[in-house]
C-alpha positions in Angstrom: -9.4 1.2 4.6 -8.8 2.7 1.5 -11.5 2.7 -1.6 -10.2 4.0 -4.5 -11.3 2.7 -7.7 -12.5 3.8 -11.0 -16.5 3.6 -12.5 -18.0 0.4 -13.8 -18.3 1.7 -17.2 -22.1 1.2 -18.0 -22.9 0.0 -14.6 -22.0 1.9 -11.6 -20.1 5.1 -11.3 -16.9 5.5 -9.6 -18.9 7.1 -6.5 -21.3 3.9 -6.2 -18.6 1.3 -7.0 -17.1 2.8 -3.5 -20.5 2.8 -1.9 -21.2 -0.9 -2.6 -17.6 -1.5 -1.8 -18.1 0.1 1.6 -21.7 -1.5 2.2 -20.4 -5.2 1.5 -17.3 -5.0 3.7 -19.7 -3.4 6.6 -21.9 -6.7 6.3 -18.7 -8.3 7.6 -17.3 -5.8 9.7 -19.8 -3.0 10.7 -17.3 -1.0 12.5 -14.8 -1.1 9.9 -13.3 2.6 9.0 -13.4 3.1 5.3 -12.2 6.3 3.5 -13.5 6.2 0.1 -11.8 8.1 -3.0 -13.1 7.7 -6.5 -10.3 7.8 -9.1 -10.4 8.7 -12.6 -7.2 9.0 -15.3 -8.5 11.3 -16.9 -11.3 10.7 -19.4 -14.8 10.6 -18.5 -15.9 10.6 -14.6 -12.8 13.0 -14.6 -15.0 15.9 -13.1 -17.0 13.8 -11.4 -14.3 12.2 -9.3 -13.1 15.3 -7.9 -16.7 16.6 -7.2 -16.4 13.4 -4.9 -13.2 14.3 -3.4 -14.4 18.0 -2.3 -13.8 20.5 -5.4 -16.9 22.6 -6.6 -19.1 21.6 -9.4 -19.1 24.4 -11.8 -21.7 24.2 -14.7 -21.4 26.0 -17.6 -23.8 26.1 -21.2 -21.8 24.7 -24.1 -21.5 23.3 -27.2 -21.5 20.2 -28.3 -19.6 17.7 -30.8 -22.3 18.4 -33.1 -22.4 22.4 -32.5 -26.0 22.1 -30.3 -26.1 23.6 -26.9 -25.5 20.6 -24.1 -24.9 21.7 -20.1 -21.4 20.6 -19.3 -19.3 21.0 -15.7 -15.8 21.5 -14.4 -14.6 21.6 -11.0 -12.9 23.9 -9.3 -10.8 24.0 -5.7 -8.3 27.0 -4.5 -7.4 27.8 -7.8 -7.3 24.1 -9.2 -9.7 23.6 -12.0 -10.1 20.0 -13.6 -11.3 20.0 -16.8 -12.7 16.9 -18.9 -12.9 17.1 -22.3 -15.5 14.3 -22.7 -18.0 16.7 -20.8 -18.0 19.3 -23.9 -16.8 16.8 -27.0 -17.2 13.3 -25.4 -18.9 10.2 -27.3 -21.5 10.6 -25.0 -22.4 13.6 -26.1 -23.7 12.3 -29.8 -26.9 10.9 -29.6 -27.0 7.0 -29.4 -26.0 5.3 -32.9 -25.2 8.6 -34.6 -21.2 9.1 -35.4 -19.7 12.5 -37.0 -15.8 11.2 -37.1 -15.1 14.1 -39.9 -17.1 17.1 -38.8 -17.7 16.3 -35.1 -15.7 19.6 -33.5 -13.8 20.9 -29.8 -15.2 23.8 -29.8 -17.1 23.2 -26.9 -14.2 21.7 -24.3 -11.9 25.4 -25.3 -15.4 26.8 -24.0 -15.1 24.5 -20.8 -11.1 25.8 -20.5 -12.1 29.4 -21.1 -15.0 29.0 -18.0 -12.1 27.8 -15.9 -10.2 30.9 -16.8 -12.3 33.2 -15.7 -13.5 31.7 -13.1 -9.9 32.4 -11.6 -8.1 29.2 -12.0 -4.5 29.4 -12.0 -3.6 25.5 -12.5 -5.8 23.8 -15.0 -5.9 19.8 -15.5 -7.0 19.1 -18.8 -8.6 15.3 -19.1 -9.1 14.3 -22.3 -10.3 10.8 -23.0 -13.5 9.1 -24.8 -13.8 11.9 -27.4 -16.4 12.1 -30.3 -14.1 13.9 -32.0 -10.6 13.4 -34.4 -10.0 17.6 -35.0 -6.8 18.3 -33.8 -8.1 20.2 -31.3 -8.4 23.1 -33.7 -12.4 23.5 -32.4 -10.8 24.3 -28.8 -8.3 26.8 -30.2 -11.2 28.9 -31.7 -13.1 28.8 -28.7 -10.3 30.2 -26.7 -9.4 33.0 -29.7 -7.8 31.3 -32.1 -8.7 32.0 -36.1 -8.4 29.4 -38.6 -9.1 30.4 -42.1 -9.7 29.5 -46.2 -8.3 31.0 -48.7 -10.9 33.1 -49.6 -10.9 34.3 -45.9 -13.5 32.2 -44.3 -13.5 30.2 -41.3 -13.4 26.6 -41.8 -16.2 24.2 -41.5 -15.7 22.5 -38.1 -14.3 18.7 -37.0 -10.9 17.2 -38.8 -12.2 17.2 -42.4 -12.5 20.7 -42.6 -8.9 21.3 -42.1 -8.4 20.3 -45.5 -9.3 23.5 -46.7 -6.7 25.6 -44.1 -5.2 27.9 -45.5 -4.0 30.7 -43.1 -3.8 29.8 -39.0 -3.7 33.5 -36.3 -3.3 32.6 -32.7 -2.9 36.1 -31.8 -6.2 36.6 -30.3 -5.7 33.6 -27.7 -6.8 34.4 -23.9 -4.5 36.3 -22.4 -4.6 34.5 -18.9 -3.8 31.0 -20.9 -0.2 32.7 -20.5 -0.2 33.1 -16.4 -1.5 29.5 -16.0 -0.1 26.0 -15.5 -2.2 23.6 -17.8 -1.8 20.3 -17.7 -2.5 17.7 -19.9 -3.8 14.5 -18.6 -4.0 11.1 -20.3 -3.5 7.8 -20.6 -2.6 7.9 -24.3 1.0 8.7 -25.8 0.3 8.7 -29.3 1.2 11.5 -31.8 -1.0 13.3 -34.0 -0.4 11.8 -37.1 1.1 8.1 -39.0 0.5 4.9 -38.2 0.0 5.3 -34.9 -1.5 8.4 -34.5 -5.1 10.3 -33.4 -7.1 9.1 -36.8 -5.2 5.6 -37.5 -5.9 4.4 -33.9 -8.7 6.1 -32.7 -10.9 7.3 -36.0 -12.6 3.8 -36.3 -14.0 3.9 -32.9 -15.6 7.2 -33.8 -17.4 6.2 -36.8 -14.2 6.8 -39.3 -14.2 4.6 -42.6 -10.6 3.9 -43.8 -11.2 6.6 -46.5 -12.3 9.0 -43.4 -9.5 8.1 -41.5 -7.0 8.6 -44.2 -8.7 12.2 -44.8 -8.2 13.1 -41.0 -5.1 12.2 -41.4 -4.0 14.3 -44.2 -5.8 17.3 -43.1 -3.9 16.6 -39.7 -0.8 16.6 -40.7 -1.4 19.4 -42.9 -3.4 21.5 -39.8 0.3 21.3 -38.2 1.9 22.3 -41.0 0.1 25.7 -41.7 0.2 26.4 -37.9 4.2 26.5 -38.5 3.3 29.6 -39.4 2.3 31.3 -36.3 3.9 28.8 -33.7 6.8 27.9 -35.6 8.9 24.4 -35.1 7.3 23.7 -32.1 4.2 23.0 -34.4 5.7 20.0 -36.0 7.7 19.2 -32.6 4.5 18.9 -31.0 2.5 17.2 -33.5 5.1 14.2 -32.9 4.9 14.4 -28.9 3.7 11.9 -26.8 0.1 12.8 -26.1 -0.2 14.8 -29.7 -3.2 11.9 -30.8 -4.9 12.0 -27.5 -8.3 12.9 -27.5 -9.0 12.8 -31.5 -5.3 15.5 -31.5 -6.6 17.4 -28.8 -3.6 16.8 -26.8 -2.1 18.5 -30.0 -3.8 21.5 -29.7 -3.1 21.6 -25.7 0.4 21.3 -26.4 0.4 24.2 -28.3 -1.0 26.2 -25.8 2.0 25.5 -23.7 0.4 22.3 -21.9 2.5 20.0 -19.8 1.8 16.0 -20.6 1.6 13.9 -17.5 -0.3 10.5 -17.4 -3.6 11.3 -16.1 -4.2 8.9 -13.3 -1.0 10.2 -11.8 -2.2 13.9 -12.3 -5.4 12.8 -10.9 -4.1 10.6 -7.6 -1.9 14.4 -6.4 -5.2 16.3 -7.3 -7.6 14.1 -5.1 -5.4 14.0 -2.3 -4.2 9.8 -2.8 -1.0 10.0 -0.7 -2.0 11.1 2.4 -5.5 8.5 2.1 -2.8 5.9 1.6 -0.8 6.5 4.4 -3.7 6.5 6.8 -5.2 2.7 5.0 -3.8 -0.5 5.7 -5.8 -2.4 2.6 -6.7 -0.5 -0.2 -9.8 -1.5 -3.1 -9.2 -0.6 -6.4 -10.8 -1.7 -9.8 -12.8 -1.1 -13.2 -15.5 -2.8 -15.2 -12.7 -4.8 -17.4 -9.3 -5.3 -15.7 -7.4 -6.4 -18.8 -3.8 -5.6 -20.7 -5.3 -1.7 -21.3 -5.9 -1.5 -17.5 -1.8 -1.8 -17.4 -1.3 1.2 -19.7 -2.0 3.8 -17.6 -5.4 2.9 -16.6 -6.6 4.0 -13.0 -6.4 0.9 -11.2 -2.5 0.4 -12.4 -1.5 4.0 -11.4 -3.6 3.2 -7.5 -1.7 -0.2 -7.5 2.1 1.7 -8.2 1.6 3.7 -5.6 0.6 1.3 -3.2 2.9 -0.7 -3.6 5.7 2.0 -3.5 4.1 2.4 0.0 4.3 -1.2 0.9 0.6 -1.7 0.9 -1.3 -4.2 -0.1 -3.9 -3.8 -3.3 -7.1 -6.1 -4.2 -8.8 -5.1 -7.3 -12.7 -5.6 -8.1 -13.7 -5.3 -11.7 -16.7 -6.6 -14.0 -14.2 -9.0 -15.9 -11.0 -10.2 -15.7 -8.7 -10.8 -18.5 -5.0 -11.1 -16.8 -3.8 -13.9 -15.4 -2.6 -14.0 -11.1 1.2 -13.3 -12.4 0.7 -10.5 -14.2 -1.2 -9.8 -11.6 1.2 -9.9 -9.1 3.5 -7.6 -11.3 1.1 -5.3 -11.7 1.2 -4.9 -7.7 -2.4 -6.5 -7.2 -2.5 -8.5 -4.5 -5.6 -10.8 -5.7 -8.8 -9.4 -8.1 -12.3 -10.2 -7.8 -14.2 -10.4 -10.8 -18.0 -9.8 -10.3 -18.1 -12.9 -12.8 -17.2 -15.3 -9.9 -20.0 -14.5 -8.0 -22.0 -14.6 -10.8 -21.3 -16.2 -14.4 -23.9 -14.8 -16.2 -22.3 -11.6 -18.0 -25.6 -9.9 -18.6 -26.6 -10.1 -15.2 -23.4 -8.7 -13.9 -23.7 -5.9 -16.0 -27.9 -5.4 -15.0 -26.8 -6.3 -11.3 -23.6 -4.8 -10.9 -24.5 -3.3 -7.2 -25.9 -6.0 -5.6 -22.9 -8.0 -6.7 -20.3 -6.0 -6.0 -21.6 -6.1 -2.4 -21.2 -9.8 -2.5 -17.7 -9.4 -3.9 -17.0 -6.9 -1.3 -17.8 -9.5 1.4 -15.3 -12.1 0.2 -12.8 -9.7 0.5 -13.3 -9.2 3.9 -13.5 -12.3 5.1 -9.9 -13.0 3.0 -8.1 -10.4 3.9 -9.7 -8.5 7.0 -10.8 -11.5 9.4 
């Protein structure tokens, strides 16, 4: 039995989901062998999933999205580092109710990457998602040694808004080890940098951007990519149009400029976490996340787990807080069945507040339905 679920955002971490499912299963079958492998798709919770899989947690003080110092973590094992941009530059790093769409910076994410480089990482999996920022990765690149100057030769202000003042870019001072490592951009977002499907238009409003802010950010990021054609050549424009460039407020673009290879986040993380051998040992897989909906089918962790399990001819069931997919759609995605908490407790507020005990009851049902 393998439990490979993502977090229930706002209620349970991926580790807690695995613990609660295991407890419920064993209430019905006390001697059941259960292997827990918490998963993530590159967004928030990615470092925690790596640590749960045996990576070493490393903490470092870095700049938060507003420039204040925060403690962020990355994970390291056998020369592979897992770096999660949300640890430094995520929405959770902003004070409650505060947004800074024009000025939030990814500088701290660059500091996290630098720490992983300095720790000797030969491969860096850079999970991006949940960002507070829309700066095209300019802050990250600055922390790694790039310089972005205005017409007076002064550094441009932090954030995407400041890029409107960019006159010259210098990439010659980038960290020397960047040329020696493999950098993997792990994301479930394939948007380009700018335009109707770009980072500002699609994700800016989630970060507090008004329609005027979205227009300003889109123009600033387009200008950023144009100025970068000086030091980076034609690839600056090519990368801006590439899938993944718009991930996490355009930090994907900055990563592509560094030579990153774009891969769907859940695919990368399943490789890194050792999912394939764990799947071989399992007869049944339990996966899930807080809301099983249309978004799940577009690169989220449960869909990736289900696809891999189906390819290995293993049954998969899902647990979730809320279910918004019909049985036919679930079947096509590889799920035998889904078990929402709302089936056990119709009160949604109670499901969120008491997710753990309710999830244990749901797991008891899974044990009776599939294992007895």
